All heavy atoms as TSV, in Angstrom:
chain	resi	resn	atom	element	x	y	z
A	1	MET	N	N	123.889	125.234	104.125
A	1	MET	CA	C	123.133	124.450	103.153
A	1	MET	C	C	122.376	125.413	102.260
A	1	MET	O	O	121.622	126.261	102.711
A	1	MET	CB	C	122.177	123.496	103.876
A	1	MET	CG	C	121.437	122.568	102.945
A	1	MET	SD	S	120.268	121.538	103.850
A	1	MET	CE	C	121.247	120.086	104.098
A	2	GLY	N	N	122.553	125.254	100.956
A	2	GLY	CA	C	121.925	126.138	100.003
A	2	GLY	C	C	120.490	125.751	99.709
A	2	GLY	O	O	119.999	124.679	100.157
A	3	MET	N	N	119.806	126.592	98.988
A	3	MET	CA	C	118.432	126.333	98.638
A	3	MET	C	C	118.279	125.028	97.815
A	3	MET	O	O	117.362	124.243	98.008
A	3	MET	CB	C	117.847	127.489	97.852
A	3	MET	CG	C	117.622	128.762	98.673
A	3	MET	SD	S	116.322	128.522	99.863
A	3	MET	CE	C	114.923	128.757	98.847
A	4	LYS	N	N	119.212	124.842	96.900
A	4	LYS	CA	C	119.175	123.654	96.056
A	4	LYS	C	C	119.259	122.400	96.928
A	4	LYS	O	O	118.503	121.430	96.701
A	4	LYS	CB	C	120.296	123.694	95.059
A	4	LYS	CG	C	120.290	122.569	94.065
A	4	LYS	CD	C	121.414	122.703	93.064
A	4	LYS	CE	C	121.397	121.528	92.073
A	4	LYS	NZ	N	122.457	121.622	91.088
A	5	ASP	N	N	120.149	122.393	97.895
A	5	ASP	CA	C	120.284	121.221	98.772
A	5	ASP	C	C	119.027	120.988	99.595
A	5	ASP	O	O	118.592	119.848	99.799
A	5	ASP	CB	C	121.479	121.425	99.726
A	5	ASP	CG	C	122.816	121.425	98.993
A	5	ASP	OD1	O	122.922	120.776	97.919
A	5	ASP	OD2	O	123.751	122.063	99.518
A	6	LYS	N	N	118.384	122.037	100.058
A	6	LYS	CA	C	117.168	121.928	100.849
A	6	LYS	C	C	116.061	121.310	99.999
A	6	LYS	O	O	115.368	120.405	100.443
A	6	LYS	CB	C	116.725	123.280	101.402
A	6	LYS	CG	C	117.542	123.784	102.534
A	6	LYS	CD	C	116.991	125.094	103.036
A	6	LYS	CE	C	117.860	125.662	104.172
A	6	LYS	NZ	N	117.317	126.912	104.683
A	7	PHE	N	N	115.913	121.802	98.781
A	7	PHE	CA	C	114.864	121.261	97.907
A	7	PHE	C	C	115.117	119.780	97.538
A	7	PHE	O	O	114.225	118.975	97.490
A	7	PHE	CB	C	114.728	122.074	96.627
A	7	PHE	CG	C	114.022	123.376	96.827
A	7	PHE	CD1	C	114.624	124.566	96.544
A	7	PHE	CD2	C	112.696	123.382	97.316
A	7	PHE	CE1	C	113.939	125.772	96.731
A	7	PHE	CE2	C	112.041	124.570	97.491
A	7	PHE	CZ	C	112.641	125.785	97.232
A	8	GLN	N	N	116.418	119.492	97.344
A	8	GLN	CA	C	116.749	118.094	97.017
A	8	GLN	C	C	116.487	117.180	98.194
A	8	GLN	O	O	115.920	116.078	98.031
A	8	GLN	CB	C	118.244	117.985	96.605
A	8	GLN	CG	C	118.632	116.631	96.078
A	8	GLN	CD	C	120.002	116.619	95.535
A	8	GLN	OE1	O	120.710	117.607	95.473
A	8	GLN	NE2	N	120.421	115.418	95.079
A	9	ASP	N	N	116.842	117.584	99.388
A	9	ASP	CA	C	116.573	116.798	100.592
A	9	ASP	C	C	115.062	116.624	100.776
A	9	ASP	O	O	114.603	115.514	101.120
A	9	ASP	CB	C	117.197	117.443	101.840
A	9	ASP	CG	C	118.696	117.330	101.890
A	9	ASP	OD1	O	119.256	116.501	101.110
A	9	ASP	OD2	O	119.302	118.050	102.687
A	10	GLN	N	N	114.332	117.702	100.606
A	10	GLN	CA	C	112.889	117.629	100.769
A	10	GLN	C	C	112.274	116.680	99.746
A	10	GLN	O	O	111.400	115.884	100.049
A	10	GLN	CB	C	112.266	119.006	100.681
A	10	GLN	CG	C	110.776	119.039	100.927
A	10	GLN	CD	C	110.177	120.428	100.848
A	10	GLN	OE1	O	110.792	121.342	100.263
A	10	GLN	NE2	N	109.006	120.584	101.386
A	11	SER	N	N	112.734	116.788	98.517
A	11	SER	CA	C	112.253	115.922	97.436
A	11	SER	C	C	112.520	114.445	97.750
A	11	SER	O	O	111.641	113.583	97.603
A	11	SER	CB	C	112.889	116.308	96.123
A	11	SER	OG	O	112.545	115.401	95.126
A	12	GLU	N	N	113.718	114.142	98.219
A	12	GLU	CA	C	114.071	112.764	98.575
A	12	GLU	C	C	113.200	112.276	99.709
A	12	GLU	O	O	112.747	111.137	99.708
A	12	GLU	CB	C	115.530	112.680	98.913
A	12	GLU	CG	C	116.452	112.849	97.725
A	12	GLU	CD	C	117.920	112.950	98.112
A	12	GLU	OE1	O	118.237	112.878	99.339
A	12	GLU	OE2	O	118.747	113.106	97.215
A	13	HIS	N	N	112.956	113.142	100.692
A	13	HIS	CA	C	112.129	112.752	101.835
A	13	HIS	C	C	110.683	112.445	101.372
A	13	HIS	O	O	110.080	111.462	101.804
A	13	HIS	CB	C	112.130	113.876	102.854
A	13	HIS	CG	C	111.286	113.651	104.043
A	13	HIS	ND1	N	111.612	112.686	105.004
A	13	HIS	CD2	C	110.107	114.201	104.459
A	13	HIS	CE1	C	110.668	112.686	105.922
A	13	HIS	NE2	N	109.764	113.601	105.621
A	14	LEU	N	N	110.137	113.316	100.512
A	14	LEU	CA	C	108.779	113.099	100.040
A	14	LEU	C	C	108.690	111.830	99.150
A	14	LEU	O	O	107.712	111.105	99.235
A	14	LEU	CB	C	108.302	114.318	99.214
A	14	LEU	CG	C	108.105	115.598	100.046
A	14	LEU	CD1	C	107.794	116.771	99.104
A	14	LEU	CD2	C	106.986	115.409	101.046
A	15	GLN	N	N	109.704	111.544	98.384
A	15	GLN	CA	C	109.732	110.333	97.596
A	15	GLN	C	C	109.726	109.100	98.490
A	15	GLN	O	O	109.032	108.105	98.235
A	15	GLN	CB	C	110.949	110.306	96.672
A	15	GLN	CG	C	110.820	111.226	95.496
A	15	GLN	CD	C	112.088	111.291	94.641
A	15	GLN	OE1	O	113.117	110.721	95.054
A	15	GLN	NE2	N	112.007	111.935	93.517
A	16	GLU	N	N	110.491	109.155	99.552
A	16	GLU	CA	C	110.565	107.991	100.490
A	16	GLU	C	C	109.183	107.821	101.161
A	16	GLU	O	O	108.716	106.685	101.318
A	16	GLU	CB	C	111.640	108.212	101.533
A	16	GLU	CG	C	111.815	107.091	102.497
A	16	GLU	CD	C	112.175	105.781	101.855
A	16	GLU	OE1	O	112.901	105.787	100.833
A	16	GLU	OE2	O	111.769	104.743	102.373
A	17	GLN	N	N	108.572	108.896	101.540
A	17	GLN	CA	C	107.243	108.789	102.159
A	17	GLN	C	C	106.237	108.188	101.181
A	17	GLN	O	O	105.407	107.374	101.549
A	17	GLN	CB	C	106.735	110.191	102.576
A	17	GLN	CG	C	107.322	110.697	103.852
A	17	GLN	CD	C	106.721	112.058	104.219
A	17	GLN	OE1	O	106.284	112.820	103.390
A	17	GLN	NE2	N	106.720	112.354	105.545
A	18	ALA	N	N	106.323	108.587	99.921
A	18	ALA	CA	C	105.426	108.060	98.898
A	18	ALA	C	C	105.633	106.556	98.739
A	18	ALA	O	O	104.693	105.792	98.588
A	18	ALA	CB	C	105.610	108.792	97.585
A	19	ARG	N	N	106.889	106.125	98.719
A	19	ARG	CA	C	107.199	104.692	98.607
A	19	ARG	C	C	106.589	103.890	99.752
A	19	ARG	O	O	106.051	102.824	99.580
A	19	ARG	CB	C	108.712	104.465	98.525
A	19	ARG	CG	C	109.305	104.783	97.220
A	19	ARG	CD	C	110.788	104.320	97.169
A	19	ARG	NE	N	111.498	105.139	96.211
A	19	ARG	CZ	C	112.316	106.118	96.532
A	19	ARG	NH1	N	112.569	106.416	97.771
A	19	ARG	NH2	N	112.902	106.841	95.564
A	20	GLU	N	N	106.729	104.441	100.958
A	20	GLU	CA	C	106.179	103.781	102.137
A	20	GLU	C	C	104.669	103.702	102.067
A	20	GLU	O	O	104.077	102.605	102.333
A	20	GLU	CB	C	106.588	104.531	103.401
A	20	GLU	CG	C	108.062	104.422	103.760
A	20	GLU	CD	C	108.459	105.240	104.937
A	20	GLU	OE1	O	107.569	105.799	105.635
A	20	GLU	OE2	O	109.659	105.366	105.206
A	21	LYS	N	N	104.023	104.749	101.669
A	21	LYS	CA	C	102.558	104.740	101.554
A	21	LYS	C	C	102.101	103.734	100.477
A	21	LYS	O	O	101.079	103.044	100.658
A	21	LYS	CB	C	102.015	106.140	101.223
A	21	LYS	CG	C	102.074	107.074	102.404
A	21	LYS	CD	C	101.445	108.407	102.064
A	21	LYS	CE	C	101.522	109.336	103.271
A	21	LYS	NZ	N	100.903	110.635	102.991
A	22	MET	N	N	102.794	103.693	99.354
A	22	MET	CA	C	102.449	102.739	98.314
A	22	MET	C	C	102.616	101.313	98.796
A	22	MET	O	O	101.783	100.449	98.520
A	22	MET	CB	C	103.274	102.971	97.049
A	22	MET	CG	C	102.865	104.225	96.338
A	22	MET	SD	S	103.538	104.407	94.652
A	22	MET	CE	C	103.258	102.840	93.956
A	23	GLY	N	N	103.662	101.037	99.563
A	23	GLY	CA	C	103.859	99.735	100.102
A	23	GLY	C	C	102.735	99.339	101.053
A	23	GLY	O	O	102.224	98.229	101.067
A	24	GLN	N	N	102.314	100.265	101.908
A	24	GLN	CA	C	101.222	100.015	102.827
A	24	GLN	C	C	99.913	99.795	102.101
A	24	GLN	O	O	99.131	98.887	102.446
A	24	GLN	CB	C	101.097	101.186	103.802
A	24	GLN	CG	C	102.224	101.331	104.783
A	24	GLN	CD	C	102.161	102.631	105.578
A	24	GLN	OE1	O	101.335	103.503	105.324
A	24	GLN	NE2	N	103.076	102.764	106.545
A	25	ALA	N	N	99.659	100.590	101.068
A	25	ALA	CA	C	98.437	100.414	100.310
A	25	ALA	C	C	98.418	99.077	99.590
A	25	ALA	O	O	97.385	98.390	99.531
A	25	ALA	CB	C	98.285	101.533	99.250
A	26	LYS	N	N	99.559	98.657	99.085
A	26	LYS	CA	C	99.647	97.354	98.416
A	26	LYS	C	C	99.355	96.228	99.393
A	26	LYS	O	O	98.622	95.292	99.067
A	26	LYS	CB	C	101.078	97.191	97.816
A	26	LYS	CG	C	101.220	95.980	96.960
A	26	LYS	CD	C	102.634	95.966	96.338
A	26	LYS	CE	C	102.796	94.757	95.469
A	26	LYS	NZ	N	104.117	94.699	94.865
A	27	GLU	N	N	99.896	96.320	100.609
A	27	GLU	CA	C	99.617	95.313	101.627
A	27	GLU	C	C	98.138	95.251	101.958
A	27	GLU	O	O	97.572	94.169	102.123
A	27	GLU	CB	C	100.405	95.602	102.885
A	27	GLU	CG	C	101.874	95.289	102.821
A	27	GLU	CD	C	102.592	95.643	104.110
A	27	GLU	OE1	O	101.973	95.691	105.165
A	27	GLU	OE2	O	103.825	95.838	104.030
A	28	GLN	N	N	97.488	96.411	102.073
A	28	GLN	CA	C	96.069	96.475	102.381
A	28	GLN	C	C	95.238	95.800	101.319
A	28	GLN	O	O	94.328	95.044	101.602
A	28	GLN	CB	C	95.623	97.895	102.586
A	28	GLN	CG	C	96.101	98.526	103.858
A	28	GLN	CD	C	95.679	99.975	103.979
A	28	GLN	OE1	O	95.149	100.581	103.055
A	28	GLN	NE2	N	95.889	100.560	105.170
A	29	VAL	N	N	95.598	96.068	100.048
A	29	VAL	CA	C	94.852	95.415	98.923
A	29	VAL	C	C	95.013	93.926	98.997
A	29	VAL	O	O	94.072	93.170	98.836
A	29	VAL	CB	C	95.344	96.009	97.593
A	29	VAL	CG1	C	94.817	95.184	96.439
A	29	VAL	CG2	C	94.886	97.446	97.440
A	30	GLN	N	N	96.251	93.452	99.215
A	30	GLN	CA	C	96.477	92.013	99.297
A	30	GLN	C	C	95.724	91.378	100.447
A	30	GLN	O	O	95.189	90.297	100.315
A	30	GLN	CB	C	97.962	91.729	99.396
A	30	GLN	CG	C	98.735	92.025	98.135
A	30	GLN	CD	C	100.222	91.903	98.299
A	30	GLN	OE1	O	100.750	91.884	99.429
A	30	GLN	NE2	N	100.941	91.804	97.198
A	31	ASN	N	N	95.684	92.068	101.575
A	31	ASN	CA	C	94.969	91.535	102.747
A	31	ASN	C	C	93.473	91.485	102.452
A	31	ASN	O	O	92.823	90.507	102.849
A	31	ASN	CB	C	95.245	92.395	103.968
A	31	ASN	CG	C	96.642	92.253	104.523
A	31	ASN	OD1	O	97.317	91.255	104.227
A	31	ASN	ND2	N	97.095	93.185	105.261
A	32	ARG	N	N	92.949	92.468	101.817
A	32	ARG	CA	C	91.524	92.483	101.502
A	32	ARG	C	C	91.173	91.354	100.533
A	32	ARG	O	O	90.146	90.721	100.679
A	32	ARG	CB	C	91.092	93.814	100.872
A	32	ARG	CG	C	91.056	94.939	101.885
A	32	ARG	CD	C	90.601	96.219	101.223
A	32	ARG	NE	N	90.879	97.333	102.127
A	32	ARG	CZ	C	91.175	98.532	101.705
A	32	ARG	NH1	N	91.224	98.802	100.453
A	32	ARG	NH2	N	91.388	99.492	102.576
A	33	ARG	N	N	92.035	91.110	99.546
A	33	ARG	CA	C	91.771	90.009	98.597
A	33	ARG	C	C	91.744	88.691	99.368
A	33	ARG	O	O	90.893	87.879	99.099
A	33	ARG	CB	C	92.897	89.962	97.565
A	33	ARG	CG	C	92.706	90.937	96.451
A	33	ARG	CD	C	93.695	90.652	95.353
A	33	ARG	NE	N	93.857	91.799	94.500
A	33	ARG	CZ	C	94.961	92.158	93.889
A	33	ARG	NH1	N	96.036	91.439	94.051
A	33	ARG	NH2	N	94.943	93.221	93.131
A	34	GLY	N	N	92.663	88.494	100.242
A	34	GLY	CA	C	92.715	87.267	101.009
A	34	GLY	C	C	91.471	87.077	101.873
A	34	GLY	O	O	90.937	85.992	101.982
A	35	GLN	N	N	91.010	88.157	102.490
A	35	GLN	CA	C	89.831	88.080	103.319
A	35	GLN	C	C	88.614	87.735	102.502
A	35	GLN	O	O	87.772	86.909	102.889
A	35	GLN	CB	C	89.618	89.398	104.072
A	35	GLN	CG	C	90.623	89.625	105.185
A	35	GLN	CD	C	90.485	90.990	105.788
A	35	GLN	OE1	O	89.764	91.839	105.317
A	35	GLN	NE2	N	91.209	91.191	106.905
A	36	ARG	N	N	88.450	88.401	101.364
A	36	ARG	CA	C	87.276	88.120	100.525
A	36	ARG	C	C	87.309	86.674	100.063
A	36	ARG	O	O	86.292	86.016	100.024
A	36	ARG	CB	C	87.268	89.062	99.310
A	36	ARG	CG	C	86.623	90.379	99.615
A	36	ARG	CD	C	86.356	91.140	98.356
A	36	ARG	NE	N	87.015	92.417	98.495
A	36	ARG	CZ	C	87.794	92.989	97.626
A	36	ARG	NH1	N	88.005	92.436	96.479
A	36	ARG	NH2	N	88.335	94.165	97.864
A	37	ARG	N	N	88.459	86.221	99.689
A	37	ARG	CA	C	88.594	84.857	99.196
A	37	ARG	C	C	88.236	83.888	100.311
A	37	ARG	O	O	87.525	82.889	100.082
A	37	ARG	CB	C	90.042	84.610	98.727
A	37	ARG	CG	C	90.206	83.268	98.082
A	37	ARG	CD	C	91.552	83.162	97.412
A	37	ARG	NE	N	91.672	81.837	96.896
A	37	ARG	CZ	C	92.791	81.132	96.868
A	37	ARG	NH1	N	93.870	81.683	97.317
A	37	ARG	NH2	N	92.826	79.924	96.412
A	38	ASP	N	N	88.711	84.102	101.512
A	38	ASP	CA	C	88.394	83.235	102.633
A	38	ASP	C	C	86.900	83.260	102.926
A	38	ASP	O	O	86.304	82.231	103.246
A	38	ASP	CB	C	89.161	83.648	103.880
A	38	ASP	CG	C	90.669	83.289	103.806
A	38	ASP	OD1	O	91.047	82.503	102.898
A	38	ASP	OD2	O	91.426	83.817	104.625
A	39	ASP	N	N	86.297	84.417	102.827
A	39	ASP	CA	C	84.874	84.537	103.141
A	39	ASP	C	C	84.035	83.797	102.123
A	39	ASP	O	O	82.949	83.246	102.412
A	39	ASP	CB	C	84.418	86.012	103.154
A	39	ASP	CG	C	85.004	86.766	104.344
A	39	ASP	OD1	O	85.508	86.108	105.280
A	39	ASP	OD2	O	84.992	88.015	104.308
A	40	ALA	N	N	84.507	83.757	100.870
A	40	ALA	CA	C	83.739	83.122	99.798
A	40	ALA	C	C	83.920	81.601	99.769
A	40	ALA	O	O	83.189	80.906	99.106
A	40	ALA	CB	C	84.127	83.718	98.451
A	41	MET	N	N	84.906	81.086	100.470
A	41	MET	CA	C	85.237	79.687	100.437
A	41	MET	C	C	84.279	78.885	101.386
A	41	MET	O	O	83.926	79.352	102.463
A	41	MET	CB	C	86.673	79.415	100.872
A	41	MET	CG	C	87.714	79.963	99.951
A	41	MET	SD	S	89.340	79.766	100.615
A	41	MET	CE	C	89.875	78.341	99.780
A	42	THR	N	N	83.962	77.700	100.942
A	42	THR	CA	C	83.188	76.788	101.813
A	42	THR	C	C	84.159	76.152	102.779
A	42	THR	O	O	85.376	76.171	102.581
A	42	THR	CB	C	82.512	75.715	100.961
A	42	THR	OG1	O	83.542	74.903	100.378
A	42	THR	CG2	C	81.622	76.287	99.928
A	43	PRO	N	N	83.651	75.577	103.834
A	43	PRO	CA	C	84.579	74.887	104.785
A	43	PRO	C	C	85.408	73.823	104.110
A	43	PRO	O	O	86.571	73.647	104.446
A	43	PRO	CB	C	83.602	74.281	105.809
A	43	PRO	CG	C	82.415	75.172	105.777
A	43	PRO	CD	C	82.297	75.598	104.357
A	44	GLN	N	N	84.851	73.101	103.159
A	44	GLN	CA	C	85.608	72.041	102.461
A	44	GLN	C	C	86.743	72.686	101.626
A	44	GLN	O	O	87.863	72.208	101.609
A	44	GLN	CB	C	84.694	71.241	101.525
A	44	GLN	CG	C	85.417	70.145	100.781
A	44	GLN	CD	C	86.006	69.112	101.705
A	44	GLN	OE1	O	85.352	68.688	102.685
A	44	GLN	NE2	N	87.227	68.665	101.447
A	45	GLU	N	N	86.456	73.812	100.985
A	45	GLU	CA	C	87.481	74.492	100.198
A	45	GLU	C	C	88.601	74.998	101.093
A	45	GLU	O	O	89.800	74.902	100.760
A	45	GLU	CB	C	86.895	75.638	99.416
A	45	GLU	CG	C	85.988	75.234	98.276
A	45	GLU	CD	C	85.285	76.376	97.658
A	45	GLU	OE1	O	84.921	77.365	98.365
A	45	GLU	OE2	O	85.042	76.337	96.431
A	46	ARG	N	N	88.262	75.527	102.260
A	46	ARG	CA	C	89.299	76.000	103.205
A	46	ARG	C	C	90.196	74.836	103.640
A	46	ARG	O	O	91.403	74.954	103.742
A	46	ARG	CB	C	88.646	76.621	104.442
A	46	ARG	CG	C	88.153	78.016	104.200
A	46	ARG	CD	C	87.769	78.728	105.504
A	46	ARG	NE	N	86.846	79.769	105.180
A	46	ARG	CZ	C	85.561	79.746	105.447
A	46	ARG	NH1	N	85.012	78.725	106.081
A	46	ARG	NH2	N	84.772	80.734	105.102
A	47	GLU	N	N	89.537	73.678	103.965
A	47	GLU	CA	C	90.312	72.535	104.386
A	47	GLU	C	C	91.247	72.051	103.300
A	47	GLU	O	O	92.412	71.743	103.551
A	47	GLU	CB	C	89.348	71.395	104.763
A	47	GLU	CG	C	90.026	70.170	105.345
A	47	GLU	CD	C	89.022	69.105	105.722
A	47	GLU	OE1	O	87.967	69.451	106.291
A	47	GLU	OE2	O	89.268	67.940	105.423
A	48	ASP	N	N	90.761	72.023	102.055
A	48	ASP	CA	C	91.611	71.630	100.908
A	48	ASP	C	C	92.727	72.603	100.751
A	48	ASP	O	O	93.887	72.186	100.494
A	48	ASP	CB	C	90.755	71.559	99.623
A	48	ASP	CG	C	89.768	70.429	99.620
A	48	ASP	OD1	O	89.874	69.510	100.482
A	48	ASP	OD2	O	88.854	70.452	98.789
A	49	GLU	N	N	92.511	73.893	100.882
A	49	GLU	CA	C	93.529	74.895	100.750
A	49	GLU	C	C	94.577	74.756	101.824
A	49	GLU	O	O	95.799	74.831	101.568
A	49	GLU	CB	C	92.902	76.280	100.821
A	49	GLU	CG	C	93.833	77.444	100.535
A	49	GLU	CD	C	94.121	77.649	99.098
A	49	GLU	OE1	O	93.353	77.120	98.251
A	49	GLU	OE2	O	95.127	78.307	98.791
A	50	GLU	N	N	94.160	74.518	103.066
A	50	GLU	CA	C	95.101	74.358	104.162
A	50	GLU	C	C	95.931	73.083	103.944
A	50	GLU	O	O	97.140	73.055	104.177
A	50	GLU	CB	C	94.376	74.260	105.494
A	50	GLU	CG	C	93.798	75.594	105.936
A	50	GLU	CD	C	92.919	75.476	107.165
A	50	GLU	OE1	O	92.912	74.381	107.794
A	50	GLU	OE2	O	92.230	76.436	107.490
A	51	ARG	N	N	95.307	72.011	103.526
A	51	ARG	CA	C	96.027	70.778	103.260
A	51	ARG	C	C	97.058	70.952	102.138
A	51	ARG	O	O	98.165	70.512	102.241
A	51	ARG	CB	C	95.028	69.643	102.873
A	51	ARG	CG	C	95.712	68.300	102.824
A	51	ARG	CD	C	94.747	67.161	102.519
A	51	ARG	NE	N	93.518	67.194	103.294
A	51	ARG	CZ	C	92.314	67.232	102.775
A	51	ARG	NH1	N	92.138	67.219	101.466
A	51	ARG	NH2	N	91.238	67.258	103.538
A	52	PHE	N	N	96.688	71.679	101.082
A	52	PHE	CA	C	97.620	71.958	99.994
A	52	PHE	C	C	98.813	72.731	100.523
A	52	PHE	O	O	99.961	72.414	100.191
A	52	PHE	CB	C	96.918	72.714	98.874
A	52	PHE	CG	C	97.908	73.129	97.792
A	52	PHE	CD1	C	98.349	72.212	96.852
A	52	PHE	CD2	C	98.353	74.439	97.722
A	52	PHE	CE1	C	99.228	72.578	95.866
A	52	PHE	CE2	C	99.233	74.812	96.735
A	52	PHE	CZ	C	99.699	73.877	95.804
A	53	GLY	N	N	98.553	73.747	101.342
A	53	GLY	CA	C	99.653	74.544	101.858
A	53	GLY	C	C	100.561	73.722	102.755
A	53	GLY	O	O	101.798	73.857	102.687
A	54	THR	N	N	100.009	72.834	103.551
A	54	THR	CA	C	100.808	71.995	104.394
A	54	THR	C	C	101.667	71.038	103.577
A	54	THR	O	O	102.847	70.873	103.820
A	54	THR	CB	C	99.913	71.157	105.349
A	54	THR	OG1	O	99.125	72.101	106.112
A	54	THR	CG2	C	100.727	70.328	106.300
A	55	ASP	N	N	101.041	70.424	102.557
A	55	ASP	CA	C	101.759	69.502	101.679
A	55	ASP	C	C	102.883	70.221	100.932
A	55	ASP	O	O	103.982	69.714	100.794
A	55	ASP	CB	C	100.815	68.829	100.671
A	55	ASP	CG	C	99.834	67.874	101.331
A	55	ASP	OD1	O	100.086	67.496	102.510
A	55	ASP	OD2	O	98.859	67.511	100.662
A	56	TYR	N	N	102.584	71.416	100.436
A	56	TYR	CA	C	103.576	72.202	99.728
A	56	TYR	C	C	104.764	72.563	100.610
A	56	TYR	O	O	105.901	72.398	100.163
A	56	TYR	CB	C	102.893	73.438	99.129
A	56	TYR	CG	C	103.853	74.278	98.322
A	56	TYR	CD1	C	104.187	73.932	97.000
A	56	TYR	CD2	C	104.444	75.449	98.850
A	56	TYR	CE1	C	105.046	74.668	96.241
A	56	TYR	CE2	C	105.317	76.175	98.090
A	56	TYR	CZ	C	105.619	75.800	96.791
A	56	TYR	OH	O	106.467	76.557	96.042
A	57	ASP	N	N	104.499	72.990	101.825
A	57	ASP	CA	C	105.588	73.373	102.720
A	57	ASP	C	C	106.430	72.174	103.095
A	57	ASP	O	O	107.633	72.279	103.237
A	57	ASP	CB	C	105.026	73.989	104.012
A	57	ASP	CG	C	104.409	75.386	103.768
A	57	ASP	OD1	O	104.753	75.996	102.733
A	57	ASP	OD2	O	103.623	75.830	104.590
A	58	ARG	N	N	105.813	71.030	103.253
A	58	ARG	CA	C	106.519	69.841	103.642
A	58	ARG	C	C	107.447	69.360	102.510
A	58	ARG	O	O	108.556	68.880	102.763
A	58	ARG	CB	C	105.567	68.736	104.019
A	58	ARG	CG	C	106.209	67.492	104.584
A	58	ARG	CD	C	105.256	66.410	104.938
A	58	ARG	NE	N	104.456	66.041	103.768
A	58	ARG	CZ	C	103.187	65.669	103.810
A	58	ARG	NH1	N	102.561	65.573	104.962
A	58	ARG	NH2	N	102.525	65.342	102.726
A	59	ASP	N	N	107.050	69.540	101.248
A	59	ASP	CA	C	107.834	69.080	100.137
A	59	ASP	C	C	109.047	69.968	99.870
A	59	ASP	O	O	109.967	69.556	99.198
A	59	ASP	CB	C	106.959	69.043	98.847
A	59	ASP	CG	C	105.919	67.927	98.918
A	59	ASP	OD1	O	106.076	66.985	99.746
A	59	ASP	OD2	O	104.952	68.003	98.157
A	60	ARG	N	N	109.054	71.154	100.386
A	60	ARG	CA	C	110.148	72.100	100.089
A	60	ARG	C	C	111.377	71.794	100.938
A	60	ARG	O	O	111.562	71.389	101.887
A	60	ARG	CB	C	109.714	73.520	100.364
A	60	ARG	CG	C	108.740	73.971	99.311
A	60	ARG	CD	C	108.358	75.397	99.543
A	60	ARG	NE	N	108.914	76.073	98.422
A	60	ARG	CZ	C	109.151	77.383	98.371
A	60	ARG	NH1	N	108.917	78.114	99.397
A	60	ARG	NH2	N	109.603	77.942	97.313
């Protein structure tokens, strides 16, 4: 395996790692948004949200 092949393989490996980390970071941001939203909701708002989700799933 030549130097060029080694660098290309290493580059591909690093790109894949970067994609995985970006995906994980994106999930963490989405999870945090959901938690903040849930924390800010009143019990009535949570109940309405759950009811909407149930109705939506049933209609599909």
